[in-house]
Wavefront OBJ file of the C-alpha trace (Angstrom):
o trace
v 134.782 113.693 59.140
v 134.340 109.780 59.856
v 132.451 107.119 58.468
v 131.311 103.677 59.888
v 132.087 100.556 58.303
v 130.210 97.136 59.732
v 128.808 96.268 62.601
v 130.109 98.904 65.102
v 129.466 98.679 69.154
v 128.167 101.630 70.918
v 127.698 103.360 67.692
v 125.792 105.791 69.073
v 128.095 106.272 72.092
v 130.737 106.529 69.746
v 129.167 109.414 67.504
v 128.537 111.402 70.676
v 132.105 111.281 71.692
v 133.232 112.241 68.082
v 131.055 115.351 67.721
v 131.084 117.038 70.910
v 134.716 116.855 70.492
v 133.759 119.392 67.435
v 134.613 115.937 64.619
v 131.560 115.120 62.011
v 129.525 111.536 61.252
v 128.340 110.595 57.894
v 127.114 107.504 56.660
v 128.807 107.790 53.366
v 132.326 107.865 51.655
v 132.992 110.419 50.283
v 136.362 112.937 49.529
v 135.713 114.688 53.161
v 135.810 111.749 55.033
v 139.372 111.730 57.442
v 138.762 108.515 59.338
v 137.347 104.979 58.786
v 136.042 102.985 61.905
v 135.676 99.968 61.001
v 136.017 96.172 63.502
v 139.102 93.663 63.171
v 136.487 91.219 61.802
v 135.467 93.630 58.902
v 138.503 94.180 57.982
v 139.614 90.357 57.983
v 136.501 89.127 55.963
v 137.378 87.027 53.323
v 134.696 89.783 51.053
v 135.986 93.364 52.368
v 132.893 95.222 52.401
v 132.910 97.624 49.378
v 133.065 101.085 51.339
v 135.635 99.889 53.173
v 137.180 98.722 50.131
v 136.907 102.371 48.835
v 138.366 103.502 51.865
v 141.622 101.974 51.303
v 141.885 102.642 47.770
v 141.888 106.504 49.143
v 144.199 105.405 52.079
v 142.023 107.228 54.541
v 143.795 106.127 57.954
v 141.161 103.280 59.680
v 140.556 103.103 62.804
v 139.216 100.365 65.769
v 136.254 101.518 67.273
v 137.517 101.289 70.986
v 140.223 103.608 69.973
v 137.990 106.040 70.148
v 136.260 104.360 72.658
v 138.881 104.638 75.257
v 140.914 108.370 73.728
v 139.810 110.801 75.218
v 138.946 113.037 72.508
l 1 2 3 4 5 6 7 8 9 10 11 12 13 14 15 16 17 18 19 20 21 22 23 24 25 26 27 28 29 30 31 32 33 34 35 36 37 38 39 40 41 42 43 44 45 46 47 48 49 50 51 52 53 54 55 56 57 58 59 60 61 62 63 64 65 66 67 68 69 70 71 72 73
C-alpha cells in the first residue's frame, strides 16, 4: 500500500501504474502503508511535512516518483 507526500508530478499516472500492478494507494498514513512516494525536494526541506516525518519514524521505504514511473511494475 502506497501513499504520496508533497507535490508529485504526474501523480494520476503513477496511481494507475501502481493499481494496474495490483497495489493500492491511500491518502492517509496508516499502519497498512508499506511505501511512501515523495520528491527529493520534499525530503530535503528545512521543515519536513508531518506525514513524511511520521513515515520516517515508522521506517517506511521512501521512493522517488521517478522510480515508480520508470520501473516496469
